[in-house]
N, C-alpha and C positions, 0 to 999 in steps of 0.2 A: 645388520641390515634386518630389519622385518622381519618375522619370523610368525608365519602359518602354521596351525596344530590343530587338527583335526580329532574330532571324539564323537561317539553317540552312533555309532554304524552299530549292526547285528544283524542277527534273522529273525525276518517276521511273516507272519503269515496275509495273503491277500485280503484287502481291508483294514490292515492294522494302519497303526501310526508310530512314530519312530521322531524323534527328535534328535538334531545334530547340531552340534556348539563348535565352534571357530574359535579357538584363542589366540589374540595379538600380542605382539610382543616380541623386546627387544631394541628397537625406536622409538621418538617421540615424536615422526614422521604421520600425518594423520591423512587417507588419501579419502579423494571424497567422493569417492562408488567403490562399493564392495560388492563382491560376489560369488556366488555358488557354482559350480560346474559340477559335470559329471564324464564319468569315459566306460563305457561298457566294453565286453569281451570284445575286439573285432571290431569296434569302430570307435569314432573321432571323442577328441573333448569335445564337449559341447555346454553353455553357459545355460544354464539352469535358472538364475535369479539376480537381481541386483538391486541394490540401495546405495542411495545417495544421500547427504548426509543434511539433506534437507529435508530426509524423510519419505523421496519419490521410491516406487518401488515397481520392477517392473517382473515379467516371466516368460519363462517360457511356453509354447502354447499346451506341450503333451501335459505341465503340469500345474498350470492357471484353475485356480479353483481348489485345490489342493495343497498344496505349497503354500507357504507361509516363510518370507526371510525378516527379520529383524536385528536388531542390537540392543548390548547395554551397553553405553558407553562410560559408566562408573568401570564396571572391569574387563574393558576393550574388551569383549566377547562379541561375538553373532550368530544365529541362530538361524536355523532353515526345519521347520514343523513342516514335518511331513503325514498327511492324512491320507485316506483311500489307497492305500499303496495296489501294486499289479508287480506280477513277473516282472513288467516293463520297467519297472525303474529301477531293478537291481544293477549295480555298477561302483565302482568307486566314486565319492565324493568329494571334492578339494575344495577349500577358501581360498581367495586371491583377492587383487584390485581388479578394479572391473573399468578399460576390458586389459586383456592379461597374452597380450600377445609376445612370444619370446622371453618368459617372467619364468622364474622358478619357483617350482612345484615342491608342496610338499608331501608326507606318504601317502595322506590321504585317508578316508573312511569308508570301509568295504560294508555295502547294504545289499543285503541277498532279500530278498520277498519268492518264498515258495511257502508251500500246503504242504 
């Protein structure tokens, strides 16, 4: 089955930037739409950004203009460039297919924005 492994998280100051990576492996199957999700403490997991095979992107209003989703097809890797980070962006970030109702989740990568 397909596996998604997130990396690149860490501690960053408000206004800083961070780039997350998502390694996709374990199967030759290709998903039409991929996405990034996040879950903050005490909150429900939410969709942050999505990317279709034809290059169409969509973003949550809370991150629009600050985050950029992209992919590297040759290396089976998806990225999330995060700029102008605020404490409200603190969460565990996950990558997966889109939509992703009742699917399995990896361990994610922790992003903490604090001064």
